[in-house]
BAMI-396257 format. One record per atom (N, C-alpha, C, O, CB): residue number from 1; atom name; x, y, z. Coordinates in Angstrom, 2 decimals. Each point is the difference from the previous one (the first is absolute). Glycine has a CB too. Example, Ala and Ser with C-alpha at 12.3 -4.5 7.8 and 13.67 -1.06 7.14 Angstrom:
2
+-----+-------+---------+---------+---------+
| num | atomo |       x |       y |       z |
+-----+-------+---------+---------+---------+
|   1 |     N |   13.19 |   -5.69 |    7.80 |
|   1 |    CA |   -0.89 |    1.19 |    0.00 |
|   1 |     C |    0.90 |    1.20 |    0.00 |
|   1 |     O |    1.04 |   -0.02 |    0.66 |
|   1 |    CB |   -2.93 |   -1.15 |    0.59 |
|   2 |     N |    1.54 |    2.22 |   -1.97 |
|   2 |    CA |    0.82 |    1.19 |    0.06 |
|   2 |     C |   -0.77 |    1.09 |    0.73 |
|   2 |     O |    0.51 |    1.11 |    0.17 |
|   2 |    CB |    0.67 |   -1.74 |   -2.32 |
+-----+-------+---------+---------+---------+
//
This chain:
81
+-----+-------+---------+---------+---------+
| num | atomo |       x |       y |       z |
+-----+-------+---------+---------+---------+
|   1 |     N |   91.06 |   88.07 |   96.99 |
|   1 |    CA |    0.31 |    1.19 |    0.76 |
|   1 |     C |    0.99 |   -0.38 |    1.10 |
|   1 |     O |   -0.22 |   -0.99 |    0.70 |
|   1 |    CB |   -2.07 |    2.00 |   -1.21 |
|   2 |     N |    3.39 |   -0.26 |    0.67 |
|   2 |    CA |    0.99 |   -0.35 |    1.02 |
|   2 |     C |   -0.55 |    0.19 |    1.40 |
|   2 |     O |   -0.83 |    0.87 |    0.27 |
|   2 |    CB |    2.63 |   -0.22 |   -1.85 |
|   3 |     N |   -1.31 |   -1.49 |    2.47 |
|   3 |    CA |   -0.41 |    0.08 |    1.40 |
|   3 |     C |    1.08 |    0.72 |    0.79 |
|   3 |     O |    1.17 |   -0.36 |   -0.07 |
|   3 |    CB |   -2.52 |   -1.79 |   -0.13 |
|   4 |     N |    0.97 |    3.16 |    0.95 |
|   4 |    CA |    0.94 |    0.75 |    0.80 |
|   4 |     C |   -0.21 |   -0.35 |    1.47 |
|   4 |     O |   -1.13 |   -0.24 |    0.43 |
|   4 |    CB |    1.18 |    2.11 |   -2.13 |
|   5 |     N |    1.03 |   -1.90 |    2.47 |
|   5 |    CA |   -0.17 |   -0.33 |    1.42 |
|   5 |     C |   -0.75 |    1.09 |    0.73 |
|   5 |     O |    0.12 |    1.19 |   -0.32 |
|   5 |    CB |    1.99 |   -2.51 |    0.25 |
|   6 |     N |   -2.89 |    0.90 |    1.04 |
|   6 |    CA |   -0.73 |    0.98 |    0.81 |
|   6 |     C |    0.95 |    0.61 |    1.03 |
|   6 |     O |    1.02 |   -0.61 |    0.33 |
|   6 |    CB |   -3.19 |   -0.67 |   -0.65 |
|   7 |     N |    1.86 |    2.46 |    0.83 |
|   7 |    CA |    0.87 |    0.59 |    1.02 |
|   7 |     C |    0.18 |   -0.92 |    1.21 |
|   7 |     O |    1.09 |   -0.05 |    0.57 |
|   7 |    CB |   -1.85 |    2.30 |   -1.31 |
|   8 |     N |   -0.28 |   -2.97 |    1.12 |
|   8 |    CA |    0.09 |   -0.89 |    1.15 |
|   8 |     C |    0.96 |   -1.15 |   -0.28 |
|   8 |     O |    0.81 |   -0.35 |    0.86 |
|   8 |    CB |   -3.15 |    0.95 |   -0.21 |
|   9 |     N |    2.27 |   -1.20 |   -1.85 |
|   9 |    CA |    0.91 |   -1.11 |   -0.31 |
|   9 |     C |    1.43 |    0.51 |   -0.13 |
|   9 |     O |    0.94 |   -0.72 |    0.34 |
|   9 |    CB |   -2.81 |   -0.50 |   -1.51 |
|  10 |     N |    2.05 |    2.43 |    0.68 |
|  10 |    CA |    1.33 |    0.58 |   -0.10 |
|  10 |     C |    0.59 |    0.23 |    1.39 |
|  10 |     O |    1.18 |   -0.27 |    0.23 |
|  10 |    CB |   -1.81 |    1.37 |   -2.41 |
|  11 |     N |   -0.17 |   -0.62 |    3.09 |
|  11 |    CA |    0.45 |    0.23 |    1.38 |
|  11 |     C |    0.33 |   -1.33 |    0.68 |
|  11 |     O |    0.99 |   -0.09 |    0.73 |
|  11 |    CB |   -2.39 |    2.18 |   -0.60 |
|  12 |     N |    0.59 |   -3.10 |   -0.38 |
|  12 |    CA |    0.28 |   -1.32 |    0.57 |
|  12 |     C |    1.31 |   -0.55 |   -0.54 |
|  12 |     O |    0.81 |   -0.54 |    0.75 |
|  12 |    CB |   -3.27 |    0.11 |   -0.51 |
|  13 |     N |    2.67 |    0.58 |   -1.55 |
|  13 |    CA |    1.25 |   -0.45 |   -0.60 |
|  13 |     C |    1.18 |    0.74 |    0.62 |
|  13 |     O |    1.03 |   -0.61 |    0.30 |
|  13 |    CB |   -2.24 |    0.09 |   -2.44 |
|  14 |     N |    1.08 |    1.81 |    2.34 |
|  14 |    CA |    1.06 |    0.78 |    0.62 |
|  14 |     C |    0.32 |   -0.53 |    1.39 |
|  14 |     O |    1.17 |   -0.17 |    0.35 |
|  14 |    CB |   -1.87 |    2.18 |   -1.66 |
|  15 |     N |   -0.33 |   -2.27 |    2.11 |
|  15 |    CA |    0.21 |   -0.50 |    1.36 |
|  15 |     C |    0.73 |   -1.34 |   -0.02 |
|  15 |     O |    0.87 |   -0.26 |    0.84 |
|  15 |    CB |   -2.94 |    1.45 |   -0.09 |
|  16 |     N |    1.71 |   -2.04 |   -1.71 |
|  16 |    CA |    0.67 |   -1.30 |   -0.11 |
|  16 |     C |    1.45 |    0.18 |   -0.39 |
|  16 |     O |    0.89 |   -0.66 |    0.55 |
|  16 |    CB |   -3.07 |   -0.42 |   -1.19 |
|  17 |     N |    2.45 |    1.98 |   -0.31 |
|  17 |    CA |    1.37 |    0.24 |   -0.45 |
|  17 |     C |    0.85 |    0.53 |    1.15 |
|  17 |     O |    1.11 |   -0.47 |    0.22 |
|  17 |    CB |   -1.94 |    0.93 |   -2.54 |
|  18 |     N |    0.32 |    0.51 |    3.04 |
|  18 |    CA |    0.77 |    0.57 |    1.11 |
|  18 |     C |    0.23 |   -1.05 |    1.07 |
|  18 |     O |    1.10 |   -0.09 |    0.55 |
|  18 |    CB |   -2.06 |    2.36 |   -1.03 |
|  19 |     N |   -0.06 |   -3.07 |    0.79 |
|  19 |    CA |    0.16 |   -1.04 |    1.01 |
|  19 |     C |    1.03 |   -1.04 |   -0.43 |
|  19 |     O |    0.75 |   -0.51 |    0.82 |
|  19 |    CB |   -3.11 |    0.87 |   -0.10 |
|  20 |     N |    2.39 |   -0.67 |   -2.01 |
|  20 |    CA |    0.93 |   -0.98 |   -0.52 |
|  20 |     C |    1.43 |    0.49 |    0.11 |
|  20 |     O |    0.91 |   -0.77 |    0.32 |
|  20 |    CB |   -2.67 |   -0.06 |   -1.88 |
|  21 |     N |    1.98 |    2.10 |    1.30 |
|  21 |    CA |    1.35 |    0.54 |   -0.02 |
|  21 |     C |    0.46 |    0.51 |    1.36 |
|  21 |     O |    1.13 |    0.47 |    0.12 |
|  21 |    CB |   -1.51 |    0.11 |   -2.47 |
|  22 |     N |   -0.45 |   -0.66 |    3.34 |
|  22 |    CA |    0.34 |    0.53 |    1.31 |
|  22 |     C |    1.06 |   -0.88 |    0.67 |
|  22 |     O |   -0.16 |   -1.21 |    0.11 |
|  22 |    CB |   -2.17 |    2.18 |    0.11 |
|  23 |     N |    3.40 |   -0.35 |    0.21 |
|  23 |    CA |    1.09 |   -0.70 |    0.68 |
|  23 |     C |    0.33 |    0.75 |    1.27 |
|  23 |     O |   -0.42 |    1.14 |    0.17 |
|  23 |    CB |    1.34 |   -2.02 |   -2.36 |
|  24 |     N |   -0.17 |    0.26 |    3.12 |
|  24 |    CA |    0.39 |    0.73 |    1.21 |
|  24 |     C |    0.74 |    1.30 |   -0.32 |
|  24 |     O |   -0.18 |    1.00 |    0.70 |
|  24 |    CB |    0.32 |   -3.18 |    0.51 |
|  25 |     N |    0.70 |    2.18 |   -2.26 |
|  25 |    CA |    0.71 |    1.22 |   -0.35 |
|  25 |     C |   -0.96 |    1.07 |   -0.49 |
|  25 |     O |    0.24 |    1.19 |    0.19 |
|  25 |    CB |    1.78 |   -2.54 |   -0.76 |
|  26 |     N |   -3.12 |    0.94 |   -0.07 |
|  26 |    CA |   -1.01 |    0.96 |   -0.44 |
|  26 |     C |   -0.67 |    0.63 |    1.21 |
|  26 |     O |   -0.29 |    1.20 |    0.01 |
|  26 |    CB |   -0.09 |   -2.51 |   -2.13 |
|  27 |     N |    0.12 |    0.49 |    3.16 |
|  27 |    CA |   -0.62 |    0.54 |    1.20 |
|  27 |     C |    0.92 |    1.01 |    0.67 |
|  27 |     O |   -0.45 |    1.04 |    0.47 |
|  27 |    CB |   -0.83 |   -3.18 |   -0.16 |
|  28 |     N |    2.56 |    1.82 |   -0.25 |
|  28 |    CA |    0.96 |    0.93 |    0.61 |
|  28 |     C |    0.07 |    1.30 |   -0.80 |
|  28 |     O |    0.05 |    1.08 |    0.58 |
|  28 |    CB |    1.28 |   -3.03 |    0.31 |
|  29 |     N |   -1.32 |    1.83 |   -2.21 |
|  29 |    CA |    0.04 |    1.20 |   -0.85 |
|  29 |     C |   -1.29 |    0.81 |    0.16 |
|  29 |     O |    0.04 |    1.23 |    0.01 |
|  29 |    CB |    1.45 |   -2.43 |   -1.65 |
|  30 |     N |   -2.61 |    0.51 |    1.77 |
|  30 |    CA |   -1.27 |    0.69 |    0.15 |
|  30 |     C |   -0.03 |    0.80 |    1.29 |
|  30 |     O |   -0.51 |    1.12 |    0.04 |
|  30 |    CB |   -0.63 |   -2.91 |   -1.36 |
|  31 |     N |    1.68 |    1.21 |    2.38 |
|  31 |    CA |    0.02 |    0.71 |    1.28 |
|  31 |     C |    0.88 |    1.24 |   -0.07 |
|  31 |     O |   -0.14 |    0.91 |    0.82 |
|  31 |    CB |   -0.24 |   -3.08 |    0.36 |
|  32 |     N |    1.28 |    2.22 |   -2.15 |
|  32 |    CA |    0.91 |    1.14 |   -0.14 |
|  32 |     C |   -0.56 |    1.06 |   -0.94 |
|  32 |     O |    0.76 |    0.79 |   -0.56 |
|  32 |    CB |    1.15 |   -2.33 |    1.00 |
|  33 |     N |   -3.24 |    1.58 |   -0.62 |
|  33 |    CA |   -0.61 |    1.04 |   -0.80 |
|  33 |     C |   -0.42 |   -0.42 |   -1.39 |
|  33 |     O |   -0.23 |    0.85 |   -0.85 |
|  33 |    CB |    1.56 |    0.69 |    2.15 |
|  34 |     N |   -1.42 |   -2.82 |   -1.55 |
|  34 |    CA |   -0.45 |   -0.49 |   -1.30 |
|  34 |     C |   -1.53 |    0.05 |   -0.06 |
|  34 |     O |   -0.64 |    0.36 |    0.99 |
|  34 |    CB |    2.68 |   -1.86 |   -1.18 |
|  35 |     N |   -2.63 |    1.15 |   -0.95 |
|  35 |    CA |   -1.47 |    0.06 |   -0.14 |
|  35 |     C |   -0.74 |   -0.75 |    1.10 |
|  35 |     O |    0.46 |   -1.03 |    0.48 |
|  35 |    CB |   -0.12 |    1.22 |   -2.93 |
|  36 |     N |   -1.48 |    0.34 |    2.85 |
|  36 |    CA |   -0.80 |   -0.57 |    1.10 |
|  36 |     C |   -0.42 |   -1.44 |   -0.29 |
|  36 |     O |   -0.13 |   -0.79 |    0.93 |
|  36 |    CB |   -0.69 |    3.08 |   -0.39 |
|  37 |     N |    0.62 |   -2.64 |   -1.80 |
|  37 |    CA |   -0.44 |   -1.36 |   -0.31 |
|  37 |     C |    1.10 |   -1.02 |    0.25 |
|  37 |     O |   -0.27 |   -1.20 |   -0.02 |
|  37 |    CB |   -1.29 |    2.14 |   -1.66 |
|  38 |     N |    2.79 |   -0.50 |    1.91 |
|  38 |    CA |    1.09 |   -0.92 |    0.28 |
|  38 |     C |    0.34 |   -0.08 |    1.47 |
|  38 |     O |    0.93 |   -0.71 |    0.39 |
|  38 |    CB |   -0.06 |    1.20 |   -2.63 |
|  39 |     N |   -1.63 |    0.22 |    3.08 |
|  39 |    CA |    0.21 |   -0.13 |    1.44 |
|  39 |     C |   -0.55 |   -1.35 |    0.46 |
|  39 |     O |   -0.82 |   -0.59 |   -0.71 |
|  39 |    CB |    0.69 |    3.12 |    1.03 |
|  40 |     N |    0.55 |   -3.04 |    0.83 |
|  40 |    CA |   -0.49 |   -1.31 |    0.45 |
|  40 |     C |   -1.53 |   -0.04 |    0.05 |
|  40 |     O |   -0.63 |    0.93 |    0.50 |
|  40 |    CB |    2.74 |   -1.23 |    0.83 |
|  41 |     N |   -2.67 |   -0.77 |   -1.83 |
|  41 |    CA |   -1.45 |   -0.16 |   -0.04 |
|  41 |     C |   -0.45 |   -0.74 |    1.25 |
|  41 |     O |    0.72 |   -0.86 |    0.50 |
|  41 |    CB |   -0.72 |    0.85 |   -3.02 |
|  42 |     N |   -1.18 |    0.35 |    3.02 |
|  42 |    CA |   -0.55 |   -0.67 |    1.17 |
|  42 |     C |   -1.40 |   -0.50 |   -0.31 |
|  42 |     O |   -0.66 |    0.48 |   -0.93 |
|  42 |    CB |    2.05 |    0.96 |    2.48 |
|  43 |     N |   -1.84 |   -2.39 |   -0.76 |
|  43 |    CA |   -1.34 |   -0.52 |   -0.16 |
|  43 |     C |   -0.02 |   -1.45 |   -0.42 |
|  43 |     O |    1.05 |   -0.62 |   -0.18 |
|  43 |    CB |   -1.78 |    2.88 |   -0.40 |
|  44 |     N |   -0.46 |   -2.81 |    0.42 |
|  44 |    CA |   -0.12 |   -1.41 |   -0.38 |
|  44 |     C |    0.49 |   -0.25 |   -1.43 |
|  44 |     O |    0.06 |    0.93 |   -0.82 |
|  44 |    CB |   -2.01 |   -1.14 |    2.38 |
|  45 |     N |    2.29 |   -1.03 |   -1.85 |
|  45 |    CA |    0.45 |   -0.42 |   -1.33 |
|  45 |     C |    1.26 |    0.73 |   -0.45 |
|  45 |     O |    0.15 |    0.29 |   -1.18 |
|  45 |    CB |   -2.50 |   -0.80 |    0.62 |
|  46 |     N |    3.23 |    0.82 |    1.47 |
|  46 |    CA |    1.24 |    0.69 |   -0.35 |
|  46 |     C |   -0.14 |    1.50 |   -0.06 |
|  46 |     O |    0.97 |    0.71 |   -0.28 |
|  46 |    CB |   -0.35 |   -2.70 |   -0.98 |
|  47 |     N |   -1.81 |    2.50 |    1.53 |
|  47 |    CA |   -0.22 |    1.44 |    0.04 |
|  47 |     C |   -0.25 |    0.61 |   -1.36 |
|  47 |     O |    0.05 |   -0.68 |   -1.03 |
|  47 |    CB |    1.36 |    0.73 |    3.03 |
|  48 |     N |   -1.67 |    1.22 |   -1.99 |
|  48 |    CA |   -0.24 |    0.77 |   -1.22 |
|  48 |     C |    0.73 |    1.34 |    0.12 |
|  48 |     O |    0.33 |    0.43 |    1.11 |
|  48 |    CB |   -2.59 |   -1.55 |   -1.47 |
|  49 |     N |    2.51 |    1.78 |   -0.77 |
|  49 |    CA |    0.64 |    1.32 |    0.09 |
|  49 |     C |   -0.89 |    0.98 |    0.77 |
|  49 |     O |   -1.22 |   -0.16 |    0.05 |
|  49 |    CB |    2.41 |   -0.27 |   -2.24 |
|  50 |     N |   -0.58 |    1.41 |    2.76 |
|  50 |    CA |   -0.76 |    1.06 |    0.69 |
|  50 |     C |   -0.55 |    0.94 |   -1.07 |
|  50 |     O |    0.56 |    1.06 |   -0.26 |
|  50 |    CB |    0.90 |   -1.20 |    2.38 |
|  51 |     N |   -2.57 |   -0.26 |   -2.74 |
|  51 |    CA |   -0.53 |    0.74 |   -1.15 |
|  51 |     C |   -0.28 |    1.45 |    0.32 |
|  51 |     O |    0.10 |    0.85 |   -0.89 |
|  51 |    CB |   -1.08 |   -2.95 |    0.07 |
|  52 |     N |    0.63 |    2.42 |    2.06 |
|  52 |    CA |   -0.30 |    1.40 |    0.34 |
|  52 |     C |    1.24 |    0.88 |   -0.11 |
|  52 |     O |   -0.11 |    1.22 |   -0.16 |
|  52 |    CB |   -1.70 |   -2.00 |    1.68 |
|  53 |     N |    3.01 |    0.16 |   -1.45 |
|  53 |    CA |    1.25 |    0.76 |   -0.07 |
|  53 |     C |    0.63 |   -0.01 |   -1.39 |
|  53 |     O |    0.98 |    0.71 |   -0.24 |
|  53 |    CB |   -0.64 |   -1.23 |    2.62 |
|  54 |     N |   -0.88 |   -0.29 |   -3.29 |
|  54 |    CA |    0.58 |   -0.14 |   -1.33 |
|  54 |     C |   -0.39 |    1.19 |   -0.86 |
|  54 |     O |   -1.16 |    0.42 |   -0.03 |
|  54 |    CB |    1.09 |   -2.94 |    0.21 |
|  55 |     N |    1.05 |    3.07 |   -0.87 |
|  55 |    CA |   -0.24 |    1.12 |   -0.92 |
|  55 |     C |    0.22 |   -0.50 |   -1.43 |
|  55 |     O |    0.85 |   -0.85 |   -0.24 |
|  55 |    CB |   -0.13 |    2.56 |    1.99 |
|  56 |     N |   -1.48 |   -1.18 |   -2.68 |
|  56 |    CA |    0.10 |   -0.43 |   -1.40 |
|  56 |     C |    1.43 |    0.13 |   -0.52 |
|  56 |     O |    0.46 |   -0.86 |   -0.75 |
|  56 |    CB |   -2.85 |    1.55 |    0.40 |
|  57 |     N |    3.08 |    0.37 |    0.74 |
|  57 |    CA |    1.36 |    0.21 |   -0.51 |
|  57 |     C |    1.00 |   -1.02 |    0.54 |
|  57 |     O |    1.13 |   -0.05 |   -0.47 |
|  57 |    CB |   -1.67 |    2.48 |    0.29 |
|  58 |     N |    0.13 |   -3.25 |    1.16 |
|  58 |    CA |    0.89 |   -1.03 |    0.55 |
|  58 |     C |   -0.01 |   -1.30 |   -0.80 |
|  58 |     O |    0.87 |   -0.84 |    0.20 |
|  58 |    CB |   -1.22 |    1.86 |    2.03 |
|  59 |     N |   -0.62 |   -1.21 |   -3.12 |
|  59 |    CA |   -0.11 |   -1.25 |   -0.73 |
|  59 |     C |    1.23 |   -0.27 |   -0.84 |
|  59 |     O |    0.56 |   -1.10 |    0.07 |
|  59 |    CB |   -3.01 |    1.39 |   -0.10 |
|  60 |     N |    2.89 |    0.66 |   -0.77 |
|  60 |    CA |    1.16 |   -0.21 |   -0.87 |
|  60 |     C |    1.26 |   -0.29 |    0.81 |
|  60 |     O |    0.70 |   -0.97 |   -0.31 |
|  60 |    CB |   -1.74 |    2.48 |   -1.40 |
|  61 |     N |    1.37 |   -0.71 |    2.74 |
|  61 |    CA |    1.20 |   -0.34 |    0.78 |
|  61 |     C |   -0.10 |   -1.38 |    0.66 |
|  61 |     O |    1.01 |   -0.71 |    0.09 |
|  61 |    CB |   -0.69 |    3.15 |    0.32 |
|  62 |     N |   -1.50 |   -2.83 |    0.04 |
|  62 |    CA |   -0.16 |   -1.31 |    0.63 |
|  62 |     C |    0.24 |   -1.11 |   -1.02 |
|  62 |     O |    0.68 |   -0.98 |    0.30 |
|  62 |    CB |   -2.31 |    1.95 |    1.35 |
|  63 |     N |    1.06 |   -0.83 |   -2.84 |
|  63 |    CA |    0.23 |   -0.99 |   -1.06 |
|  63 |     C |    1.49 |   -0.07 |   -0.34 |
|  63 |     O |    0.56 |   -1.09 |   -0.13 |
|  63 |    CB |   -2.87 |    1.50 |   -0.79 |
|  64 |     N |    2.94 |    0.75 |    0.77 |
|  64 |    CA |    1.42 |    0.02 |   -0.36 |
|  64 |     C |    0.85 |   -0.67 |    1.07 |
|  64 |     O |    0.91 |   -0.77 |   -0.32 |
|  64 |    CB |   -1.28 |    2.88 |   -0.97 |
|  65 |     N |    0.08 |   -1.84 |    2.55 |
|  65 |    CA |    0.75 |   -0.61 |    1.10 |
|  65 |     C |   -0.17 |   -1.52 |   -0.02 |
|  65 |     O |    0.97 |   -0.74 |    0.11 |
|  65 |    CB |   -1.26 |    2.83 |    1.27 |
|  66 |     N |   -0.94 |   -2.55 |   -1.52 |
|  66 |    CA |   -0.27 |   -1.44 |   -0.03 |
|  66 |     C |    0.67 |   -0.66 |   -1.20 |
|  66 |     O |    0.60 |   -1.06 |    0.14 |
|  66 |    CB |   -2.78 |    1.46 |    1.02 |
|  67 |     N |    2.10 |    0.22 |   -2.33 |
|  67 |    CA |    0.62 |   -0.58 |   -1.20 |
|  67 |     C |    1.53 |   -0.03 |    0.13 |
|  67 |     O |    0.63 |   -0.97 |   -0.41 |
|  67 |    CB |   -2.57 |    1.79 |   -0.97 |
|  68 |     N |    2.52 |    0.23 |    1.94 |
|  68 |    CA |    1.46 |    0.02 |    0.18 |
|  68 |     C |    0.46 |   -1.07 |    0.98 |
|  68 |     O |    1.05 |   -0.60 |   -0.19 |
|  68 |    CB |   -1.05 |    3.04 |   -0.29 |
|  69 |     N |   -0.79 |   -2.69 |    1.51 |
|  69 |    CA |    0.35 |   -1.06 |    0.94 |
|  69 |     C |   -0.06 |   -1.36 |   -0.69 |
|  69 |     O |    0.87 |   -0.85 |    0.21 |
|  69 |    CB |   -1.75 |    2.23 |    1.69 |
|  70 |     N |   -0.14 |   -1.60 |   -2.71 |
|  70 |    CA |   -0.11 |   -1.27 |   -0.71 |
|  70 |     C |    1.13 |   -0.16 |   -1.02 |
|  70 |     O |    0.55 |   -1.09 |   -0.15 |
|  70 |    CB |   -3.03 |    1.15 |    0.47 |
|  71 |     N |    2.83 |    1.02 |   -1.00 |
|  71 |    CA |    1.11 |   -0.07 |   -0.96 |
|  71 |     C |    1.31 |   -0.36 |    0.71 |
|  71 |     O |    0.79 |   -0.78 |   -0.52 |
|  71 |    CB |   -1.94 |    2.48 |   -0.93 |
|  72 |     N |    1.36 |   -1.13 |    2.64 |
|  72 |    CA |    1.21 |   -0.31 |    0.76 |
|  72 |     C |    0.02 |   -1.48 |    0.41 |
|  72 |     O |    1.05 |   -0.64 |   -0.05 |
|  72 |    CB |   -0.97 |    3.02 |    0.89 |
|  73 |     N |   -1.23 |   -2.91 |   -0.44 |
|  73 |    CA |   -0.07 |   -1.41 |    0.37 |
|  73 |     C |    0.26 |   -0.89 |   -1.21 |
|  73 |     O |    0.71 |   -1.00 |    0.11 |
|  73 |    CB |   -2.34 |    1.56 |    1.72 |
|  74 |     N |    1.06 |   -0.21 |   -2.97 |
|  74 |    CA |    0.22 |   -0.78 |   -1.23 |
|  74 |     C |    1.45 |    0.07 |   -0.42 |
|  74 |     O |    0.58 |   -1.02 |   -0.39 |
|  74 |    CB |   -2.93 |    1.45 |   -0.34 |
|  75 |     N |    2.95 |    0.76 |    0.81 |
|  75 |    CA |    1.42 |    0.17 |   -0.34 |
|  75 |     C |    0.88 |   -0.85 |    0.91 |
|  75 |     O |    0.95 |   -0.63 |   -0.48 |
|  75 |    CB |   -1.42 |    2.96 |   -0.34 |
|  76 |     N |    0.17 |   -2.35 |    2.12 |
|  76 |    CA |    0.78 |   -0.81 |    0.95 |
|  76 |     C |   -0.10 |   -1.48 |   -0.34 |
|  76 |     O |    0.99 |   -0.73 |    0.11 |
|  76 |    CB |   -1.37 |    2.47 |    1.68 |
|  77 |     N |   -0.80 |   -2.20 |   -2.18 |
|  77 |    CA |   -0.17 |   -1.40 |   -0.38 |
|  77 |     C |    0.77 |   -0.30 |   -1.29 |
|  77 |     O |    0.68 |   -1.02 |   -0.11 |
|  77 |    CB |   -2.96 |    0.98 |    1.23 |
|  78 |     N |    2.16 |    0.94 |   -2.10 |
|  78 |    CA |    0.65 |   -0.22 |   -1.29 |
|  78 |     C |    1.51 |    0.03 |    0.11 |
|  78 |     O |    0.68 |   -0.71 |   -0.75 |
|  78 |    CB |   -2.63 |    1.73 |   -0.35 |
|  79 |     N |    2.49 |   -0.23 |    2.01 |
|  79 |    CA |    1.45 |    0.14 |    0.14 |
|  79 |     C |    0.61 |   -1.03 |    0.95 |
|  79 |     O |    1.22 |   -0.05 |    0.18 |
|  79 |    CB |   -1.48 |    2.47 |   -0.65 |
|  80 |     N |   -0.58 |   -3.25 |    1.08 |
|  80 |    CA |    0.50 |   -1.01 |    0.94 |
|  80 |     C |    0.33 |   -1.27 |   -0.79 |
|  80 |     O |   -0.90 |   -0.66 |   -0.52 |
|  80 |    CB |   -0.48 |    1.63 |    2.43 |
|  81 |     N |    2.67 |   -1.31 |   -2.01 |
|  81 |    CA |    0.37 |   -1.15 |   -0.84 |
|  81 |     C |   -0.47 |   -1.33 |    0.52 |
|  81 |     O |    0.25 |   -1.03 |   -0.62 |
|  81 |    CB |    1.69 |    2.30 |   -0.06 |
+-----+-------+---------+---------+---------+
//
């Protein structure tokens, strides 16, 4: 029988992905009206997203923003002779 991830493990994975892709430019973009989960995090261990402000419809835009930033970084590395 296949094993499916639990909602909690999926949320943890999401938090790790967003934290991994977070850059200063992402913080600046977040302050300009981007998804709440991309605003600067506060608290111990590097902080956590402001979950009370996160809306379900913000997940896809946040993933897309993070993935586009990573693609740009990979492209810059690949194009650097």
